[in-house]
C-alpha positions in Angstrom: -15.7 -11.4 36.1 -19.0 -12.8 35.1 -22.8 -12.3 35.4 -24.9 -13.9 38.0 -28.7 -14.0 38.5 -31.3 -16.1 40.1 -34.3 -16.4 42.4 -35.7 -18.3 45.4 -39.4 -18.5 45.7 -42.3 -20.7 46.9 -43.6 -20.4 43.3 -42.2 -21.7 40.1 -40.5 -19.1 37.9 -40.8 -20.0 34.1 -37.5 -21.3 32.8 -37.7 -18.9 29.8 -37.1 -16.0 32.2 -33.8 -17.6 33.3 -32.8 -18.0 29.6 -33.7 -14.3 29.0 -31.3 -13.4 31.8 -28.5 -15.3 30.1 -29.1 -13.1 27.0 -29.2 -9.9 29.0 -25.9 -10.7 30.6 -24.1 -12.0 27.5 -21.6 -9.1 27.5 -20.8 -9.8 31.2 -19.9 -13.4 30.2 -19.4 -14.1 26.5 -17.3 -17.2 26.9 -19.8 -19.6 28.4 -23.1 -19.8 30.3 -25.0 -22.2 32.5 -28.3 -22.7 34.3 -29.4 -24.5 37.4 -33.0 -24.9 38.7 -34.8 -27.0 41.1 -38.6 -26.9 40.7 -39.4 -30.0 42.7 -38.4 -29.0 46.2 -40.7 -27.1 48.6 -38.6 -24.0 47.9 -38.0 -23.3 44.2 -34.7 -22.0 43.1 -32.9 -21.0 39.9 -29.3 -19.8 39.3 -27.8 -18.6 36.0 -24.2 -17.7 35.2 -22.5 -16.1 32.2 -18.7 -16.5 32.2 -15.9 -14.2 31.3 -12.9 -16.5 31.5 -9.9 -15.0 33.3 -8.5 -17.8 35.4 -8.4 -21.5 34.3 -10.0 -21.0 30.9 -10.9 -24.7 30.8 -14.7 -25.6 30.8 -14.1 -27.5 34.0 -14.4 -24.2 35.9 -17.8 -23.5 34.3 -20.7 -22.4 36.5 -23.1 -22.8 38.2 -20.5 -24.9 40.1 -21.6 -27.9 42.2 -19.8 -29.1 45.3 -21.4 -31.4 47.9 -24.9 -30.1 48.5 -24.0 -26.5 47.4 -24.5 -24.8 44.0 -22.6 -21.6 43.3 -22.9 -18.8 40.9 -20.0 -16.4 41.4 -18.8 -13.1 39.8 -15.4 -11.8 40.7 -11.9 -13.0 41.6 -10.4 -14.5 44.8 -6.8 -13.2 44.3 -5.3 -15.3 47.2 -6.8 -18.5 45.8 -3.4 -20.1 45.5 -2.7 -19.6 49.2 -6.2 -20.7 50.2 -5.9 -23.8 48.0 -2.7 -24.8 49.8 -4.5 -24.3 53.2 -7.5 -26.4 52.1 -5.2 -29.2 50.7 -3.6 -29.3 54.2 -7.1 -30.0 55.5 -7.5 -32.9 53.2 -9.4 -31.4 50.3 -8.4 -32.2 46.7 -9.0 -30.1 43.5 -9.8 -30.9 39.9 -9.4 -27.4 38.5 -6.7 -24.7 38.5 -8.8 -21.6 39.1 -10.4 -19.7 42.0 -14.0 -20.8 41.5 -13.4 -24.3 43.0 -11.3 -22.8 45.8 -14.2 -20.4 46.6 -16.6 -23.3 46.6 -14.5 -25.7 48.8 -13.7 -22.8 51.2 -17.4 -22.2 51.6 -18.0 -25.9 52.3 -15.1 -26.0 54.8 -15.7 -22.7 56.7 -19.2 -21.5 55.7 -19.6 -17.7 55.5 -16.5 -17.3 57.7 -14.7 -18.0 54.4 -15.5 -14.5 53.3 -13.0 -13.1 55.9 -10.3 -15.4 54.4 -10.9 -14.1 50.8 -8.7 -11.3 49.4 -10.6 -10.2 46.3 -13.9 -8.9 44.8 -17.0 -10.9 44.5 -20.8 -11.2 44.2 -21.6 -14.8 45.3 -24.8 -16.7 45.2 -24.9 -20.0 47.1 -27.8 -22.4 47.2 -27.6 -24.9 50.1 -29.9 -27.7 49.0 -29.8 -29.4 52.4 -30.8 -26.3 54.4 -32.9 -24.9 51.5 -31.2 -21.5 51.9 -30.0 -19.0 49.4 -27.0 -16.9 50.5 -25.9 -13.8 48.6 -22.6 -12.2 49.6 -20.7 -9.1 48.4 -17.0 -8.2 48.8 -15.9 -5.7 51.5 -15.7 -2.7 49.2 -18.7 -3.5 47.0 -16.7 -3.9 43.8 -19.2 -6.5 42.3 -22.9 -5.6 42.2 -26.0 -7.5 43.2 -29.4 -5.9 42.6 -32.5 -7.6 44.1 -36.3 -7.4 44.4 -38.2 -8.8 47.3 -41.5 -10.2 46.2 -44.5 -11.8 47.9 -43.8 -14.4 50.5 -40.2 -13.2 50.8 -39.4 -14.4 47.2 -36.1 -12.9 46.1 -35.1 -12.1 42.5 -31.5 -10.9 42.0 -28.9 -10.3 39.3 -25.6 -8.5 38.4 -27.8 -6.2 36.4 -31.1 -4.5 37.2 -32.8 -5.8 34.1 -32.2 -9.4 35.3 -34.0 -8.8 38.6 -36.9 -7.2 36.7 -37.1 -10.1 34.3 -37.2 -12.7 37.0 -39.8 -10.8 39.0 -41.7 -10.1 35.8 -42.2 -6.4 36.5 -41.6 -3.3 34.4 -39.1 -0.6 35.2 -40.6 2.5 36.8 -38.5 5.5 37.8 -37.7 5.8 41.5 -38.2 9.6 41.9 -36.8 9.8 45.4 -33.5 8.5 44.1 -33.6 10.7 40.9 -34.2 13.8 43.1 -31.3 12.7 45.3 -29.1 12.6 42.2 -30.3 15.9 40.8 -30.2 17.9 44.0 -27.5 16.4 46.2 -25.3 15.0 43.4 -23.5 11.8 42.9 -22.0 11.6 46.4 -25.5 11.0 47.8 -26.6 8.1 45.7 -24.9 5.3 47.7 -26.0 6.7 51.0 -29.0 4.4 50.7 -29.6 1.0 49.1 -32.0 2.5 46.5 -31.6 2.1 42.8 -33.2 4.4 40.1 -35.9 1.7 39.6 -38.8 1.3 41.9 -38.7 -1.9 44.0 -35.1 -2.7 43.0 -32.5 -2.5 45.8 -28.7 -2.7 45.8 -26.9 -5.1 48.1 -24.0 -3.0 49.5 -20.5 -4.2 50.0 -19.6 -6.2 53.1 -23.0 -7.9 53.3 -24.4 -11.4 53.6 -28.1 -11.8 52.6 -29.6 -15.1 53.8 -33.0 -16.2 52.4 -34.9 -19.2 53.8 -38.3 -20.2 55.1 -37.3 -18.3 58.3 -37.2 -15.0 56.4 -34.6 -12.7 55.1 -31.6 -11.5 57.0 -28.9 -9.0 55.9 -25.8 -8.4 57.9 -22.2 -7.4 57.6 -19.5 -10.1 58.0 -16.4 -7.9 58.5 -15.7 -5.0 60.9 -14.1 -1.9 59.3 -10.8 -1.4 61.1 -10.5 1.2 63.9 -8.2 4.1 63.6 -5.3 3.1 65.8 -2.3 5.3 65.1 1.0 3.6 65.9 3.1 6.6 67.1 6.0 4.3 68.1 6.9 3.6 64.5 9.3 5.9 62.7 8.1 7.5 59.4 10.6 5.4 57.5 9.0 2.2 58.9 5.5 3.4 57.9 6.7 4.1 54.4 8.3 0.7 54.1 5.1 -1.0 55.3 3.0 0.9 52.7 5.4 -0.1 49.9 5.5 -3.8 50.9 1.7 -4.0 51.4 0.9 -2.3 48.1 3.4 -4.4 46.1 1.8 -7.5 47.6 -1.7 -6.3 46.7 -0.7 -5.4 43.1 1.2 -8.8 42.6 -1.9 -10.8 43.6 -4.1 -8.7 41.4 -1.9 -9.4 38.4 -2.9 -13.1 38.5 -4.7 -13.9 35.3 -4.5 -16.2 32.3 -5.4 -13.4 29.9 -3.7 -10.0 29.0 -4.1 -7.1 31.4 -4.4 -3.4 30.5 -3.9 -0.4 32.8 -5.9 2.8 33.1 -3.2 5.5 33.1 -3.4 9.1 34.1 -0.6 11.5 35.0 -1.1 11.0 38.7 0.5 9.0 41.4 -2.3 6.5 41.9 -2.3 4.8 38.5 1.4 5.3 38.1 2.1 3.5 41.4 0.4 0.4 40.1 2.0 0.7 36.6 5.4 1.2 38.1 5.1 -1.8 40.4 3.9 -4.0 37.6 6.5 -2.9 35.1 9.6 -2.1 37.3 9.1 -4.5 40.2 7.2 -7.4 38.7 8.8 -7.2 35.2 5.5 -7.1 33.3 4.9 -5.8 29.8 2.5 -2.9 30.5 0.1 -1.0 28.2 -1.6 2.0 29.7 -4.8 3.7 28.3 -5.3 7.4 28.7 -8.2 9.8 28.0 -6.8 12.9 26.4 -8.3 16.3 27.4 -8.1 19.6 25.5 -9.3 21.4 28.6 -6.2 22.7 30.3 -7.6 21.9 33.8 -7.5 18.2 33.0 -4.7 17.9 30.4 -2.1 15.4 31.5 -0.4 14.6 28.2 3.1 15.7 29.3 3.1 13.7 32.5 1.7 10.6 30.8 4.3 10.8 28.0 7.0 11.2 30.7 5.8 8.2 32.6 5.5 6.1 29.5 9.0 7.0 28.5 10.7 6.6 31.9 8.8 3.4 32.8 9.2 2.0 29.3 5.5 1.2 29.0 3.2 1.4 26.0 0.5 4.1 26.0 -2.7 4.3 24.0 -4.4 7.7 23.9 -8.2 8.2 23.4 -9.2 11.6 22.1 -12.7 12.8 23.1 -15.2 13.9 20.5 -18.5 15.9 20.7 -20.1 13.8 18.0 -22.8 11.1 18.9 -23.1 12.4 22.5 -26.8 11.7 22.8 -26.9 8.3 21.2 -23.9 7.1 23.3 -25.4 8.5 26.5 -28.8 7.0 25.8 -27.3 3.6 25.2 -25.4 3.8 28.5 -28.5 4.9 30.4 -30.5 2.0 29.0 -27.7 -0.4 30.0 -27.7 1.0 33.6 -31.4 1.6 34.0 -30.3 5.0 35.4 -28.1 8.0 34.9 -24.4 8.1 34.3 -23.1 9.4 37.6 -20.6 12.0 36.3 -19.2 13.3 33.1 -15.9 11.4 33.8 -17.8 8.1 33.6 -19.4 9.0 30.3 -15.8 9.4 28.9 -14.5 6.3 30.7 -16.9 4.3 28.5 -14.7 5.1 25.6 -11.6 4.1 27.5 -13.0 0.7 28.1 -14.0 0.4 24.5 -10.4 1.1 23.4 -9.1 -1.5 25.9 -11.5 -4.1 24.5 -10.7 -3.2 20.9 -7.0 -3.9 21.6 -7.9 -7.4 22.8 -7.5 -7.0 26.6 -9.9 -8.6 29.0 -8.8 -7.0 32.3 -8.4 -3.3 33.2 -6.4 -2.2 36.3 -7.2 1.2 38.0 -6.0 3.3 41.0 -9.4 3.6 42.7 -9.2 4.0 46.5 -5.8 5.7 47.0 -7.4 9.1 47.9 -9.6 7.5 50.5 -6.7 5.5 52.1 -3.9 8.1 51.9 -5.7 11.5 51.4 -6.0 13.3 48.1 -9.0 15.6 48.0 -8.9 19.3 48.7 -11.0 19.1 51.8 -8.5 16.6 53.3 -6.0 19.5 53.5 -8.5 21.5 55.7 -9.3 18.4 57.8 -5.6 18.0 58.2 -5.3 21.5 59.5 -8.1 20.7 62.0 -6.0 17.8 63.3 -4.7 17.9 66.9 -1.0 18.4 66.2 1.4 17.5 69.0 3.5 20.6 68.2 2.0 24.0 67.4 4.8 24.7 65.0 3.8 21.7 63.0 0.4 23.2 62.3 2.0 26.6 61.5 4.2 24.9 58.9 1.2 23.0 57.5 -0.8 26.2 57.2 2.0 28.0 55.4 2.2 25.1 52.9 -1.6 25.2 52.4 -1.6 28.9 51.7 1.3 28.5 49.3 0.4 25.3 47.4 -3.1 24.1 48.0 -5.3 27.2 48.3 -4.4 28.6 44.8 -5.6 25.3 43.2 -8.8 25.0 45.2 -11.8 26.3 43.2 -14.6 25.4 45.6 -15.5 28.6 47.5 -16.5 26.6 50.6 -13.0 25.2 51.0 -11.1 28.5 51.3 -11.0 28.9 55.1 -8.0 27.1 56.8 -9.7 27.2 60.2 -13.0 25.8 58.9 -12.8 22.5 60.9 -11.3 24.1 64.0 -14.4 26.3 64.2 -17.0 23.9 62.8 -15.9 20.3 62.8 -19.2 19.1 61.4 -19.2 21.4 58.3 -20.1 19.3 55.2 -22.0 21.8 53.0 -19.3 21.4 50.3 -20.2 17.7 49.8 -23.7 18.6 48.5 -22.5 21.8 46.9 -25.3 24.2 45.8 -28.0 21.7 46.6 -30.5 24.4 47.8 -30.1 26.1 44.4 -30.7 22.8 42.5 -33.7 21.9 44.7 -35.5 25.0 43.3 -35.7 23.2 39.9 -38.2 20.8 41.4 -41.9 21.6 41.4 -42.4 20.6 45.0 -40.1 21.2 48.0 -37.6 18.4 48.5 -34.8 18.2 51.0 -32.7 15.3 52.3 -30.1 16.3 54.9 -26.5 15.2 54.8 -25.7 12.2 57.0 -22.4 10.6 57.9 -21.5 7.3 59.5 -19.3 7.4 62.5 -16.4 5.0 62.2 -13.8 6.6 64.5 -12.9 9.7 66.4 -10.5 11.1 63.9 -12.2 13.9 61.9 -10.1 13.3 58.8 -10.2 9.5 58.9 -13.9 9.4 59.5 -14.4 11.6 56.5 -12.2 9.4 54.4 -14.0 6.2 55.4 -17.3 7.8 54.5 -15.8 8.5 51.1 -14.5 5.0 50.8 -17.7 3.2 51.8 -20.6 5.6 51.0 -19.8 8.6 48.8 -16.9 8.4 46.3 -15.6 4.9 45.9 -19.0 3.1 45.6 -20.0 5.4 42.7 -16.7 4.8 41.0 -17.0 1.0 41.4 -20.6 0.9 40.1 -19.6 3.0 37.0 -16.4 0.9 36.5 -18.4 -2.3 36.5 -21.1 -1.0 34.1 -18.6 0.5 31.7 -16.2 -2.4 31.7 -18.8 -5.1 31.5 -20.4 -3.4 28.5 -17.2 -4.4 26.6 -16.6 -7.8 28.4 -13.8 -6.4 30.6 -13.0 -7.2 34.2 -11.9 -4.2 36.3 -9.5 -4.5 39.2 -8.5 -2.0 41.9 -5.3 -2.9 43.8 -5.7 -0.2 46.4 -9.0 -1.8 47.6 -7.3 -4.4 49.8 -8.4 -5.0 53.4 -4.7 -5.5 54.3 -3.8 -2.2 52.9 -6.7 -0.4 54.6 -5.8 -2.0 57.9 -2.2 -0.9 57.5 -3.2 2.7 56.5 -5.4 3.0 59.7 -2.2 2.7 61.8 -0.6 5.8 60.2 -1.0 8.9 62.4 -3.1 11.6 60.8 -0.2 14.1 61.1 1.9 11.8 58.8 -0.5 11.8 55.9 0.2 15.2 54.5 3.7 16.7 54.4 5.1 19.9 52.9 1.7 20.5 51.3 1.6 17.1 49.6 -1.4 14.8 50.1 -0.5 11.1 49.9 3.0 12.0 51.2 3.5 8.5 52.7 2.5 6.9 49.4 4.8 9.2 47.5 7.7 8.3 49.6 6.8 4.6 49.4 6.9 4.8 45.6 10.3 6.6 45.4 12.6 4.8 43.0 9.7 3.3 41.1 7.5 6.2 40.0 9.2 9.1 38.2 10.0 12.0 40.5 8.1 14.5 38.4 4.9 12.6 38.9 5.7 11.8 42.6 6.0 15.5 43.3 3.4 17.0 41.0 1.0 19.1 43.1 -1.9 19.4 40.7 -4.7 16.9 41.3 -6.2 15.8 38.0 -7.1 12.1 37.7 -9.7 10.8 35.2 -11.7 14.1 34.8 -13.4 15.5 31.8 -15.4 18.6 30.8 -18.9 18.4 29.3 -17.8 20.9 26.6 -15.3 18.3 25.3 -18.0 15.6 24.7 -21.1 17.6 23.8 -22.1 20.7 21.8 -24.3 22.2 24.6 -25.4 25.0 22.3 -26.9 22.7 19.7 -30.6 23.1 18.9 -31.0 19.3 18.9 -29.7 18.9 22.4 -31.8 21.8 23.6 -34.9 20.2 22.0 -34.2 16.8 23.6 -33.8 18.5 27.0 -37.0 20.5 26.7 -39.3 18.1 24.8 -42.6 17.2 26.6 -42.0 14.4 29.1 -43.2 13.0 32.4 -39.9 14.4 33.7 -41.6 17.8 33.8 -44.3 16.6 36.0 -41.7 16.8 38.7 -39.1 19.2 37.4 -39.9 22.8 36.5 -39.5 23.1 32.7 -39.5 26.9 32.7 -36.6 27.0 35.1 -34.7 24.5 33.0 -35.3 26.6 29.9 -34.1 29.7 31.7 -31.0 27.8 32.9 -30.1 26.7 29.4 -30.0 30.4 28.4 -27.3 31.2 30.9 -23.5 31.1 30.7 -22.8 27.5 31.8 -19.0 27.7 31.9 -19.0 27.3 35.7 -17.9 23.7 36.5 -20.9 23.2 38.9 -23.4 24.4 36.3 -22.1 22.2 33.5 -22.2 19.2 35.9 -25.8 20.0 36.8 -26.7 20.2 33.1 -25.2 16.8 32.6 -27.4 15.5 35.5 -30.5 17.1 34.0 -29.9 15.5 30.6 -29.3 12.1 32.3 -32.3 12.2 34.5 -34.7 13.2 31.7 -33.4 10.5 29.4 -33.8 8.0 32.3 -37.4 9.0 32.9 -38.3 9.0 29.2 -36.7 5.5 28.8 -38.6 4.0 31.7 -41.9 5.7 30.9 -41.9 4.8 27.2 
């Protein structure tokens, strides 16, 4: 993991702006840095790179990396670089390094952008082709590594791993993007990656699975990979499906353990993180250290399960206890780093998890992101499952009985209480933007943005899961993971985000995903013998969640004053309604989350308008 930035323009960009980008990205790459510019050609170009050394720590892998007539600045990891290296050697190419950067570069020279469909990994790649005078930017399939960009006059493009780098190169000041801030305040975090907007005017985000080509012919953005169709293989026995999931996940985890530095693991009491930890410790024989956020809130407390896992898997565990002190200073620093709000309370607390990982000397953090979206896991998935066309009526009757017994008692959202919801109204999605009409009333002027959903396939449940994977849940997690981890010079990896694993999961019939009231039933069976039974068959869904009350004293006069102080924020938001809101009982989960969003949005505006 590293930092990349650069530009392509008909006009010369002062070199001092490139050096400023190196300073802005120093935490993304504290181990080395480099700069390339060509100011003599008809098209001017500059690339910068800051390096966090993970593979082949030798300076020979430093960037920007030159091969033939290409110059590369690359952030990420190509996990299958050893296999690709062997393939390229068979084609006659030779190598002078031992890492993945040179493999990426030679693969690009050999196959062009078709190389992207050979890579198993995460990346944000900038390629300057000096012969064609073309800049290409490319993101990985799931959008794990960020690229922000600004399009200037004459199709100039200024880009970076961080928003501040794009602003620096374009020489413009950050101004709040009110459309996106309203989206965050009213529709919530699941809406913020439905578009390519950022919280800063003129700054766009290049989504996952995109190639952006910039030349004298113009700018073209297109996908390079087709999301797999849902093609259930009903000829396979359940035991074969389970075996395929186990084999594919173990392969993905093994490749994502490739590193020349120590790895740490984000550890909850759930099956997602424990599947990865169990594979690493029990199957791959690695020494594992897991890091856990400890919650006093009973809804999120996982200490017993974490302790059990640590003991039975024989792994170390570091616990981070949350505090209410320094809430505002810490939040303000995170907002300035992001040029925008922290998406949820959980990602405010995750910041301290990464700090602890860094303090213990680790440079890579492994998480379980993506398992819910591949194998089910959210409460609405159970209702979508009940809306599935079961081949046998008795199967649905049994599923309904299990939902009533096990799932309904844990489901707090009042919009997810009807087991026939999706039989009657397949398009019902009001729970995704929960209470958005109420939150819209806090704005001075009427604002509404309807819910939209991309159609990927005919399965109601799979289509919902793919929207969560590519537009709603996972992109938010990945963006927050990247910002929190990079603030402490840590690379984050997500073994469930594998194209091979997604493609395999799309062959599993919907009816097989939930069994006996258990979401992720296929994954649970696949991990039998590795993950402790008590975790495999724990019905509570917790994950990395936190309560605002554990990290902030929301009754403090100082916090109230910061929220209500005069600000351009109240040119758009009704101050009187916010003041009235603060006087209410905010113990409802939805209200405390909205309060967190209000605080974030106001600090964001105050920071940009200062």
